[in-house]
N, C-alpha and C positions, 0 to 999 in steps of 0.2 A: 504492500500500501504505500502510495507517495500523498507528500502535502507539498502544498505550492506555499510560496514565500517569499512577499514581498521585499524588495529592499531598494537603497537607490539607484542598485544597476538595474533594478526589473522584476520580474517575476521568476525565482527559481523554483524548481522541483527539485525536493528532496523526500530520503524514504522517511518512512512513521518512527523506524527506530532512531534513527539520525536524530531526528529532530526532539524524540524524547531523551534520549541521552543527552544532549544539550541543556535538557533541562535537569539534569539527572536522574533521570528515572528509566529503572532494568526492569525489563520484563522478561522473564523464564515462561516460556508453555511451550506443551508437550512432554513426552517422557525424558527422562535426564538421561544422556547419552554422553560418554568423553568429548562429541564436539561441540553440545550444548553447555556442559561445566566448562569448556576451554572460552568458549563465547563470552561466557560470565564472568569469567576470571579476567578477561581480557578487559570489558566494557568497566570493572569494579577499579582494575589497576589505571587505566587512564584517566578517571574520574579521582582517583585518589590524588594521580600525580597531578592536575588540573588545581585540585584545592584537596584538602585533608581535614578543612574543618568543616565546610559547608556539609549537611546531610545527604544522603541518598536513599530513594525511594525505590526499594527493589518490591516486586509482587509478581511470586510465583503461583502459578496455575497449572498443575503437574500432577495424571496419577504415580506418579514414582520414576524409578529406574535403576539402574545402577547402582550398585551400594558403592563403590567407588568413585563415581563421580559426585556421587551424593556428596561424601563424605570431604572430597577434596573441596565442593562451592561450601560447605560448612567453613572447613579452616579458614578460606579465603575471607569468609562475612566475619571470624572471629578475628582475623587481623587486620582489617580493614581501619585504616587510621582515622576515614571520614566516617562518623557515625551513621549508622543503615537503619532505615524508619522502614518496618515489613511487618504486617501481620502475623501472629503466630495465632497458635491453638488451631492450626490447619492440619488435616491428617497427611501424614507423609509414609508413602509405600515405596519402597524399595524394593525391586524385585532383581532376582539372581536364578536365570535359568526357567522363568516364569514361574517361580513359588514365592510369595510375599515374604519379606525377610521380616519388616518391622509395619505392623500396621495398626495404630494408636492415635489419640489425639495430643499433641506434643505441645508442651510448654517449654522451650529450650531454658528461658530464663530462671525458670523455677523449677530445675531438674536436679536436685544436687547432685545426681554421676556427675552429671554434664561440667557443673562447675569444678566437679574431683579430677576429672579429667584434665579439662582446660588450666586447671590450678599448677596439676602436676606437667602439662605440658609446657607451660612459660617458664616455670621455675628450672626445667631440664634447658631449655633453650637461653634461657640466661648464666646456667653454669657452662653450658657449652661457649656462650660469647666469654664468658670474662676467659675461663680458660685459652680461649682461643688468643684474648689482647694480654694475656699474661704471657704468654710464650714469644711473642712478638718482641 
C-alpha cells in the first residue's frame, strides 16, 4: 500500500510502512519467521540510531511462529534504548513443527521468571564487558 505525501517538491508516493516508520511506528503482521524477525530488528535499530529517547510504538498482530525468531525479537525489545510502547496481554503462540509451544495470555512486565532471566542476562553481559575492559 502506498501513500501520497505533499511537499515543496510536489507529490511523492511512498510505502505505508516507510511513512509509519518515519512516525516511529513498527508493525509486525503474520507468522513470525526469521525474515520477519530480521525486518523488525532492522527497524528498531534504525529508530534507536535516529533517536534513543523518543518512544517507538510497536503493534504485533501475529498468530505466533518460530520460537527462535520470537526470542530474538524479544531480546531486541529488551535491549532497545528507546522506550517501546506496545500492548501487552496478547496471546502468544510459537510453533515448532506445527505443535504449539507456548499458548497463554502473557503479561511480560509482570512475569517474575522473565524478570529473573532478564536480570541474570544483564548481569552476565555486564560481567563480560567488565572482564573485556580490564583485559585491555
